[in-house]
Steps between C-alpha positions, in 0.01 A plus 500: 500500500489206260575554131446237234806481272476362147795386288495470122717328238865452606430651844250221564769245410761663725262535795360151454147633545247703308374683809538528874414727790738740672447680827641852474475815712241761395789735419654267239540587136548287188879515534487375860271215398738404220785485755289265716422288194872473420576395857248218474609403147877551458485392134331834428803695624713432194264673258678768300197731483207562731170353398195709423257536789124539504286580803141380475537457121649847435869548418679660794828674577742353750423770757122432488373455859325170566243641741163374379652276231369143491711355219841566347609330179862479386561454129834459326604787274391449141639622173339493166549603153 
């Protein structure tokens, strides 16, 4: 299945793209997709914390299955105060 992957902020800079398509097995989850993203974009491997993930515009856990998901967005962790 094809999943559209979106990158925001510093992730966009490290990946060198704001979005791209990934072909993943139906049994994939968010964590497996992130591993594939890191293989394609080695500059993302040196991040000290995992980014936030959203599937079809809803925040998702790393074990969220991708079956039926059209779009996954990765966002860098944010802090505020």
